[in-house]
C-alpha positions in Angstrom: 27.4 50.6 2.7 25.9 47.2 3.3 27.7 44.5 1.3 25.2 41.8 2.1 26.6 40.7 5.5 24.9 41.7 8.7 26.5 43.3 11.7 30.0 41.7 11.6 31.1 43.4 14.9 28.1 41.8 16.8 28.9 38.4 15.3 32.6 38.8 16.1 31.7 39.7 19.8 29.6 36.5 20.0 32.4 34.4 18.6 34.9 35.9 21.1 32.5 34.9 23.9 32.1 31.4 22.5 35.7 30.5 21.5 36.7 26.9 20.9 39.2 25.4 23.3 41.9 25.6 20.6 41.1 29.3 20.1 41.3 29.9 23.9 44.7 28.1 24.1 46.2 30.0 21.2 44.8 33.3 22.4 46.5 32.8 25.8 49.8 32.1 24.0 49.7 35.2 21.6 47.8 37.8 23.6 49.5 40.8 25.3 52.2 40.9 22.7 53.7 37.6 23.8 54.8 36.6 20.3 57.5 38.8 18.7 56.0 41.9 20.5 53.1 41.8 18.0 49.6 42.8 19.0 46.8 40.4 17.9 43.1 40.9 18.1 40.5 38.1 18.3 37.6 37.6 15.9 38.2 40.6 13.6 35.8 41.3 10.7 37.6 41.6 7.3 34.9 42.1 4.7 32.3 39.4 5.1 34.6 37.1 7.1 35.4 37.0 10.8 39.1 36.1 11.2 40.2 34.3 14.3 43.3 36.4 15.1 44.6 39.4 13.3 47.8 41.4 13.7 46.9 44.6 11.7 50.4 46.1 12.2 52.0 43.5 10.1 49.0 42.3 8.1 48.9 38.7 9.5 45.7 36.6 9.9 45.8 33.3 11.9 43.0 30.9 11.4 42.3 27.9 13.6 40.4 25.3 11.7 38.3 22.4 13.0 36.5 19.6 11.2 33.7 21.9 10.0 36.0 23.7 7.5 36.1 22.7 3.9 39.0 23.4 1.5 37.0 25.1 -1.2 35.4 27.6 1.2 38.7 28.1 3.0 40.5 28.8 -0.3 37.9 31.4 -1.3 38.1 33.1 2.2 41.9 33.1 2.0 41.9 34.7 -1.5 39.5 37.4 -0.3 41.6 38.2 2.9 44.9 38.1 0.9 43.3 40.6 -1.6 42.9 42.9 1.4 46.7 42.8 1.9 46.9 40.2 4.7 48.9 37.0 4.9 46.9 34.1 6.1 48.3 31.1 8.0 46.2 28.2 9.2 46.5 25.6 12.0 44.3 22.7 12.7 42.6 22.5 16.2 44.5 19.3 17.0 47.9 21.1 16.2 47.0 23.9 18.7 45.7 21.4 21.3 48.6 19.0 21.0 51.6 21.1 20.0 51.1 24.7 21.0 54.9 25.2 21.2 55.3 24.1 17.6 52.4 26.4 16.5 54.0 29.4 18.3 57.4 28.6 16.7 55.7 28.6 13.3 54.0 31.9 14.0 57.3 33.4 15.1 59.0 32.0 11.9 56.3 33.5 9.7 56.6 36.9 11.5 60.4 36.9 11.2 60.1 36.3 7.4 57.5 39.0 6.8 58.6 42.3 5.3 58.8 44.9 7.9 56.3 47.7 7.7 58.0 51.0 6.9 56.5 53.7 9.2 58.6 56.4 7.6 56.9 55.9 4.2 54.2 58.4 3.5 50.9 56.9 2.9 49.7 57.1 -0.7 47.6 60.1 -1.2 48.5 61.9 2.1 50.7 65.0 2.2 
């Protein structure tokens, strides 16, 4: 079932081991369910993309962008991830490095405004 991208889990592991300073700071702030009790994972493959932080339980992706990102590629990436039923929010490295409190407040605001998953609903196709 190869879709043209090689070993995303191996690449994700490498990215976790070589995180940027901004990614390390944000991870310390959101790991261990510190934000709204939500569990985040780092460097999670979603299709051909490796997402910086993912909360699968609520369908939230957090991307931390540095100078290497370009708007067109980010827009394509965001469209793909959103088509997989995730919401994507982005922060610049300098925002994380210089205003981690504001970044966490924004993440909490986004989480508070997301529709709550309904665990009592039966999954489509299961009986």
